Backbone as numpy.savetxt, mean C-alpha at the origin, in Angstrom:
# Nx Ny Nz CAx CAy CAz Cx Cy Cz
-40.21 -12.56 21.45 -39.54 -11.32 21.16 -38.18 -11.24 21.07
-37.42 -12.03 22.10 -35.63 -12.10 21.92 -35.55 -12.34 20.83
-35.95 -13.61 20.36 -35.54 -14.19 19.12 -35.64 -13.08 17.88
-36.80 -12.24 17.90 -36.82 -11.50 16.82 -35.99 -10.35 16.70
-35.75 -9.91 18.10 -34.42 -8.71 18.25 -33.19 -9.52 17.76
-33.05 -10.83 18.51 -31.51 -11.26 18.08 -31.72 -11.19 16.17
-32.78 -12.19 15.79 -32.69 -11.95 13.99 -32.42 -10.48 13.29
-33.25 -9.77 13.65 -33.09 -8.36 13.42 -31.53 -7.64 13.54
-31.19 -8.04 14.58 -29.73 -7.50 15.05 -28.91 -7.92 13.96
-28.77 -9.53 13.47 -27.91 -10.40 13.03 -28.08 -9.74 11.43
-29.45 -9.36 10.79 -29.57 -8.87 9.58 -29.05 -7.43 9.67
-28.89 -6.94 10.38 -28.50 -5.24 10.45 -26.84 -5.20 10.39
-26.09 -6.50 11.11 -24.90 -6.59 11.27 -24.08 -7.16 9.86
-25.01 -7.91 9.48 -24.77 -9.00 8.34 -24.70 -7.72 7.00
-25.83 -6.94 6.92 -25.78 -5.65 5.98 -24.92 -4.93 5.95
-24.26 -4.31 7.50 -23.05 -3.46 7.74 -21.71 -4.07 7.22
-21.60 -5.21 7.35 -20.31 -6.28 6.89 -20.45 -6.20 5.45
-21.49 -6.41 4.57 -21.38 -6.55 3.27 -21.21 -5.10 2.68
-21.49 -3.82 3.33 -21.24 -2.71 2.64 -19.76 -2.50 2.59
-18.95 -3.18 3.88 -17.68 -3.32 3.94 -17.04 -1.58 4.16
-17.36 -0.90 5.55 -17.43 0.54 5.73 -15.38 0.86 5.72
-14.91 -0.37 6.17 -13.48 0.05 6.34 -13.12 0.11 4.76
-13.46 -0.78 3.77 -12.97 -0.63 2.20 -13.02 0.68 2.15
-14.61 1.36 2.34 -14.78 2.48 1.73 -13.90 3.71 2.08
-13.40 3.72 3.36 -12.49 4.45 4.25 -11.43 4.32 3.73
-10.56 3.26 3.38 -9.49 3.32 2.82 -9.57 3.76 1.30
-10.61 3.48 0.95 -10.48 3.97 -0.63 -10.35 5.59 -0.90
-11.38 6.40 0.15 -11.36 7.34 0.31 -9.88 8.26 0.58
-9.03 7.14 1.73 -7.65 7.58 1.96 -6.74 7.47 0.88
-6.95 6.32 -0.22 -6.23 6.55 -1.23 -6.59 7.21 -2.03
-7.68 8.13 -2.34 -8.00 8.95 -3.55 -7.50 10.23 -3.13
-7.50 10.91 -1.48 -6.55 12.05 -0.96 -5.25 11.97 -1.12
-4.81 10.71 -0.68 -3.18 10.41 -1.12 -2.76 11.06 -2.53
-3.64 10.31 -3.33 -3.32 10.58 -4.88 -3.25 12.00 -5.44
-4.70 12.65 -4.67 -4.80 14.48 -5.08 -4.06 14.67 -4.45
-2.92 14.65 -3.12 -1.87 15.45 -2.78 -0.84 15.19 -3.67
-0.61 13.90 -4.33 0.63 13.66 -4.87 0.56 14.63 -6.13
-0.63 14.86 -6.68 -0.79 15.26 -8.16 -0.52 16.86 -7.53
-0.83 17.37 -6.32 -0.57 18.78 -6.07 1.29 19.15 -5.79
1.59 18.05 -5.72 3.22 18.25 -5.53 3.29 17.93 -4.11
2.35 17.55 -3.32 3.12 17.52 -1.70 3.48 15.61 -1.43
4.07 15.92 -0.56 4.51 14.71 0.15 3.50 13.68 0.44
3.48 12.27 0.15 2.48 11.73 0.80 3.25 10.14 0.87
2.70 9.34 1.89 3.43 7.92 2.58 2.40 6.93 1.92
2.94 6.49 1.18 1.79 4.96 0.39 2.05 3.67 1.11
1.21 3.13 1.53 1.67 1.88 2.49 1.79 0.67 1.43
3.11 -0.02 1.64 3.25 -0.94 0.89 3.97 -2.20 1.45
4.02 -3.14 1.19 5.15 -4.59 1.44 6.12 -4.59 0.72
7.25 -4.55 1.51 8.42 -4.63 0.44 9.36 -6.04 1.12
10.30 -6.86 0.16 11.17 -7.71 0.98 12.21 -7.25 -0.34
13.48 -7.06 0.47 14.75 -6.49 -0.33 15.90 -6.94 0.89
16.79 -7.50 0.13 18.20 -8.13 0.98 18.73 -7.07 1.97
18.73 -5.57 1.21 19.58 -4.69 1.99 18.52 -4.14 2.86
17.38 -3.73 2.78 16.23 -3.05 3.26 15.57 -3.70 4.27
15.05 -4.90 4.05 14.39 -5.40 4.97 14.87 -6.77 5.55
16.15 -7.28 5.14 17.08 -8.56 5.57 16.33 -9.87 4.66
15.82 -9.39 3.61 15.53 -10.59 2.83 14.07 -11.06 3.57
13.12 -10.26 3.98 11.79 -10.85 4.57 11.08 -9.70 4.27
9.55 -10.37 4.35 8.69 -9.33 3.88 8.52 -8.29 5.00
8.19 -7.18 4.54 8.06 -6.22 5.71 7.01 -4.92 5.11
5.97 -4.76 6.27 5.04 -3.57 5.95 5.84 -2.47 6.27
5.28 -1.29 5.40 6.05 0.16 5.58 5.39 1.09 4.74
5.79 2.27 4.43 5.40 2.97 3.73 6.61 3.60 2.64
6.25 3.77 1.36 7.01 4.83 0.37 6.69 5.88 0.52
7.68 6.81 0.79 7.19 8.36 1.26 7.50 9.11 -0.25
6.76 9.43 -0.71 6.84 10.18 -2.28 6.69 11.65 -2.16
7.22 12.27 -3.26 6.91 13.95 -3.46 8.09 14.60 -2.70
9.10 14.19 -2.24 10.20 14.79 -1.89 11.30 14.55 -3.19
12.45 15.17 -2.75 13.76 14.82 -3.87 13.69 13.23 -4.49
13.68 12.24 -3.02 13.76 11.12 -3.68 12.85 10.09 -3.25
12.40 8.96 -3.45 11.54 7.97 -2.68 12.42 7.65 -1.62
11.58 7.70 -0.64 12.08 6.78 0.73 11.30 5.65 1.18
12.02 4.93 1.74 11.31 3.22 2.32 11.04 3.90 4.00
10.23 3.61 4.52 10.06 3.90 6.04 9.35 2.51 6.21
10.44 1.73 7.00 9.70 0.95 7.79 8.76 0.93 9.21
7.59 -0.11 9.11 6.78 0.42 10.37 7.51 0.02 11.40
8.88 -0.90 11.37 9.23 -1.09 12.68 10.24 0.16 13.11
9.83 0.53 14.44 10.16 1.96 15.17 11.96 1.65 15.27
12.51 0.33 14.98 13.93 0.53 15.25 14.81 0.59 13.85
14.07 1.39 12.96 14.72 1.73 11.50 14.04 2.90 10.94
15.06 3.39 10.32 14.85 4.77 9.61 14.56 4.35 8.46
14.11 5.88 7.88 13.65 6.22 6.30 15.10 6.16 5.63
14.89 5.15 4.25 16.04 5.23 3.68 15.95 5.42 2.18
16.70 5.81 1.53 16.50 5.99 0.02 15.91 4.53 -0.73
14.84 4.53 -1.48 15.13 3.43 -2.49 14.65 3.63 -3.62
15.57 2.68 -4.70 15.47 3.15 -5.91 15.37 1.87 -6.35
14.83 1.59 -7.39 14.49 0.21 -8.09 13.54 0.53 -9.54
14.31 0.84 -10.46 14.29 0.92 -11.75 13.52 -0.35 -12.70
14.00 -1.26 -12.45 13.74 -2.48 -13.16 12.56 -3.35 -12.31
11.40 -2.94 -11.78 10.70 -3.86 -11.09 9.42 -4.11 -12.44
8.91 -5.07 -12.55 8.08 -5.84 -13.12 6.86 -6.57 -12.63
5.64 -5.98 -13.18 4.62 -6.69 -12.63 4.70 -8.05 -12.60
4.13 -9.06 -11.22 4.17 -10.49 -11.62 2.83 -10.94 -11.26
2.19 -10.05 -10.50 0.61 -10.40 -10.32 -0.24 -9.15 -9.95
-1.34 -9.59 -10.19 -2.28 -8.42 -9.74 -3.98 -8.90 -9.58
-4.52 -8.32 -8.57 -5.92 -8.42 -8.46 -6.76 -7.25 -8.26
-7.93 -7.31 -7.62 -8.85 -5.85 -7.70 -7.96 -5.27 -6.44
-7.11 -5.67 -5.57 -6.77 -5.03 -4.42 -5.44 -4.47 -4.39
-4.40 -5.40 -4.85 -3.10 -5.06 -4.83 -2.34 -5.58 -6.17
-1.29 -4.81 -6.49 -0.28 -5.10 -7.35 1.15 -5.76 -6.93
1.45 -6.57 -7.47 2.99 -7.34 -6.97 3.88 -7.09 -7.92
5.27 -6.59 -7.64 6.37 -6.34 -8.58 7.67 -6.97 -8.30
8.39 -7.60 -8.99 9.74 -7.78 -8.73 10.63 -7.61 -9.57
12.14 -7.23 -8.95 13.10 -6.64 -9.61 13.33 -8.19 -10.65
14.13 -7.66 -11.79 14.74 -8.58 -12.43 15.82 -9.63 -12.13
16.22 -9.26 -11.03 17.27 -10.26 -10.71 16.23 -11.03 -9.00
15.09 -10.56 -9.13 14.48 -11.54 -7.98 14.77 -11.07 -6.62
15.59 -9.90 -6.48 16.19 -9.68 -4.89 15.04 -8.86 -4.34
14.44 -7.87 -5.07 13.62 -7.03 -4.52 12.18 -7.44 -4.65
11.20 -7.26 -4.23 9.99 -7.53 -4.46 8.75 -6.29 -3.63
8.07 -6.29 -4.29 7.38 -4.96 -3.72 5.58 -5.43 -4.01
4.55 -5.10 -3.07 2.99 -5.30 -3.06 2.46 -3.79 -2.68
1.61 -3.35 -3.67 0.95 -2.10 -3.30 -0.26 -1.98 -3.65
-1.40 -1.37 -3.54 -2.72 -1.21 -3.75 -2.43 -0.64 -5.38
-3.33 -1.46 -6.04 -3.53 -1.11 -7.57 -4.09 0.15 -7.68
-4.63 1.04 -7.35 -4.80 2.17 -7.26 -3.75 3.09 -7.40
-2.82 2.79 -6.29 -1.27 3.94 -6.03 -0.19 3.21 -7.00
-0.35 1.89 -7.50 0.83 1.45 -7.80 1.48 2.40 -9.36
0.67 2.87 -9.97 1.23 3.53 -11.23 2.33 4.78 -10.56
1.73 5.49 -9.48 2.47 6.78 -8.85 3.85 6.17 -8.39
3.63 5.03 -7.62 4.93 4.56 -6.95 5.84 4.27 -7.93
5.49 3.39 -8.89 6.19 2.93 -9.82 6.92 4.31 -10.60
6.30 5.02 -10.92 6.89 6.31 -11.67 7.88 6.86 -10.83
7.72 6.96 -9.79 8.67 7.29 -8.64 10.08 6.75 -8.69
9.72 5.44 -8.52 10.95 4.51 -8.40 11.74 4.65 -9.61
11.24 4.60 -10.29 11.82 4.72 -11.98 12.26 6.00 -12.28
11.79 7.34 -11.88 12.61 8.11 -12.23 13.87 8.50 -11.73
14.45 8.26 -10.73 15.50 8.68 -9.99 16.48 8.07 -10.61
């Protein structure tokens, strides 16, 4: 009886993992952010950034704050504050179903963002 229950439990856990509930929640959050942006509201889009001035040349997790007058880079590190971020010359270097990577022509700045949100981020960074 215990083996049957253990087997059934394993099947249920594997089915839940296959459905990827975290991915579904993240997709809904991205859709919600994009709707807010189209309504003109401010949004915070998660990105990875590497820039000599803003991240000391190291990859850093953070957010691009869009919808205000100018895009801001908000690092996740609590010891840093939001900073104006403008990079008009970003070019795509790679893409998959989850992320798109961009690099400046000089190679100094690199950005990774989810493919759903990449067009909005690029528009905002190149408008200024």
